[in-house]
Steps between C-alpha positions, in 0.01 A plus 500: 500500500631325810272328748591767755374774272177312437446467875553878533669469838610842618793509741357821647210296639739364763662832591440670833421861422677763713287589798275199456387335824578134447294232672656173395183308581342682205785419259472157333760230551381332181357617169364329189777287341671687219569174316264205480772235479852446629626483141362846421645636823845368409476651152393841629764504771762414236379798295534729800845364586615556140371859509669558836825362364492745207413796722763409756763486226397850388493620861852366556631664181344841564628535861254783563294360788520246777196283574421364845235231548388440859313184600319471831245251628421240759694172522415269206363798307698406188772767502782260407297334226386829348857630487634172359237459227449862394869587486616166359612647168678807635877517455663449843748777414216751507300372796570430868274344763546564872309329781495682831471291813550597865751790523854418606674660797685735261180600321326580827770759573377705203166661417232256380541600133878451488525132412257520208642829371833321455328260259320748275539433124724703272365679194435246229431222748197344664517442873258266674436508874342182636376669817652840564518800730123461531561219749583779745138618497350151468663222702652752740162662553334163563779404741593817695753302703719507188489878504602508864800282418629717215714723719317827429486765773177474695371836376535382137295183538175640626244267345249785477714688248769273358288339226391830349862617518619188323232535232621856442863382476400237244295742290782756511753237391281385212441857386875560507565186297233595246654847456833331430386250241386193696153371418337301779220245457361333812302177526296370790409139423158478661451145627198366691550326833335184366733487199801548726384200705473294180853594393641428845344151490656444156837590646452235766355232272736537204860397584657737249326792675585404859795738504266795448312442825592590857322534832559876475251508212227360724593743776461801268168367370354564846551872436313504168252771606780719635693466175197596293459816709870579462483450124192718471670784688815458290318498165295804600806699604754408231323450166589810299490612135873438461514172698159330492399181676323227305280254690526180297246221565733213591281195565546398135876492436465497121273805501729683742805444281323629191378809686848570638660458158250740341564762766878471453462528122286812539757654734782440251291633211447825691876566493503580126839335457709493183832354395787750530566686176831433332708819468706601198816440702384152595418419135855595400634272774286211376616553140862492619434178690335348192817566297708319763271199475 
C-alpha cells in the first residue's frame, strides 16, 4: 500500500462542486503535510510520475480522448513547478505545454477564445495551459482598461453584462469539447498573500531566481483583493460536472504537486482506456513482416 493510500487523500476534497458559492477566504492555502520528510515526498512523487507515464502511454496509444489541464493562480503560485515536476516523466510526443501571455495584435482581432482554441490537444494527447482563456475574466476584469483597449464595439463591452456573457461562452465551449472527447481538468493554485511575499523575496535574494521577478509582479500584488473576488466569481460560474475546478492549497509546494498528480491520475483512470486490439488482418501483416526479417 502506497503512502498516498494510507493518507487517504481524496482528490474530490479539492473540487468545486457545480453551483457551490466559493469564498476563497474559507478555503485553506495549506493542509497537513502528506509526507513527513523530503525523502518520502520524492519517493511518492516518483511513484505518481511513473503511474502517469504508464497512463499517458496508454492514452497516446488508444487515441480515444484528448485531455486538457488548465493551471491558474496568482504570481509565484507554483504553476511552472507543478507542471515541470508532475509531468516530468510524460513523453513529449504526447504532451504539449502552452503559456498564454498578453494577447498579440492579431489575437485581439479575434474573439477571446480563438487563440487558445488553436492550441487544444488532439485525441491521444495531453495539453497543458499555463494560464488560459480564463485570463479574460480575471486580469481583464481586474483591469477594465484592458477591456476598453481590445477593440470591441462599445455595446459589447458593457461591464455590467460582459463577464456573465464570457462565463457562458466558456461553459458552452467546455461542454462542446466534452461532447467531442476532450476531458478538461482545471487547477486553481490557492496561494496566501504572505506566502507570495516570501517567494518574491526569495526571487530577489537568490541570484538564480532573479530572472523570475519583475516590478509588474509587485504592481499586481496591490490588486490582491480584486483578484480574489474575480477568482471567486469565476470558480462559481464555471465549475461544472464535465469541467470541474480544483482549489489546490499551494503554500506547500510539495503538497500541491502531490495533490495535482493525484487529480490528474484520477482523471486519466476515468477514461477507461485500453490498448488497440490487433485485427486478424494486422496479424497476417505482422507474420509476413516476421518472415522478411
